[in-house]
C-alpha positions, 0 to 999 in steps of 0.5 A: 891982173885979174882976168874975172871977165874971161871966165867962161860961166857954162864951163865952170869946174863943178868941184874944185879941190885944193892942197894949200901947201906952202905957209911954213915956208912963207913964214920962213920968208918972213922970218917968222915961226910956222904959226904965223904962216897958218895965221895968214893962210886961214885968212886966205881960207876965208878969201878964197870961200868968198871968191869961189861963191862969187864965181859961182861954184858948187863944190869946194874941197881943202885938204886942211889937216892929213893923217900924217900931219899928226907926226908934226911937232906937238905945238904946230899941231896944237896951234892948227886945233886952236887955229880951226877952232878960233876959225870956224867960230868967226867963219859962221856968220861969214857961211851963212851970209854966203849961203856955203854949207860946211862939210867935212871928210876924214877921221874927225873922231881922232880930232881934239873934243873941242875942234870936234865939237866945234866942228860939229856945230858950224856944220849943224848951223849952216846944214840948211844953207843951199849954197856952195858945199865947202868941205874941210878934210880934216884929219884925212888920208885917201889910203886910210878912206880905201882900207876903210871902205874895202873893209866895209865892203868886204863886212857887207859880202861876208854877211851876203848883202853884196855879193862880189861880182856886183861890187862896181864903182857906185858901190865903192863910192857909196862906201867913201867919205865922199859919197855925197860929193861928185868927183873932183873937176879940178885940182890946184896945189900951190907952193910948187910942190907936183904931188898928190900928198895921199888926197881924194886919189880915187875922186881925182881920177879924171881932174885936171891938175894945176900946180902953181909956185905961189905959197897959199897965204899969197894965193889970191882970187886972180889965182883962182881965175888963172886956174879955172881959165886954164882949165877950161881951155884943156879938153877933157877926153875922159879916155876917148878921142878928139874927133869922139868929142867933136 
């Protein structure tokens, strides 16, 4: 049952991030190879992007490929990279029709050249779109991101560009991959796992976390709607008391 009419459009989360988990286990349930799960996961991405556009979300970030995923069997990594290239080519029309701007975070220079080039091309062809910003976290790891930010800041301190006593959240934010994105309001993880897996550790400091048992290939609009309604029914206090908010 889709409860989309219950959404309060005045209280939409500005930024939703999703850990898309369960492709491999979903495929195993079907008696198929893991690649079958990844292929169906790509279809779910398209449907989810379209649903987010329909609902009116501003920012959607998808954990597409982590720094740890490079440790997976070569055949699976190669398949994921091939799927990335083919899906990006197919989705340019969908992105432009839905006014979606493609963005990316992570160490994208570590991607195979073909995937890297395709990614840059699609980002360029959608850069003028003014609707939802879709961010793909590719070769992304939050600890690596934070380490890089600290190194950049340390170099600036050493060169007297920044003084240590002036380092604040704003300065740290400007050295992160996500410097042009707002903090995450709602983090969704599929597949029944209850962990963050090195994803946006700084950016989810006050995010609402929502875990669901459905595998990513089975994730549908009504699951997204359910997560948003759950989010809207929570009291976000940001360290304050309920009385202070009222």
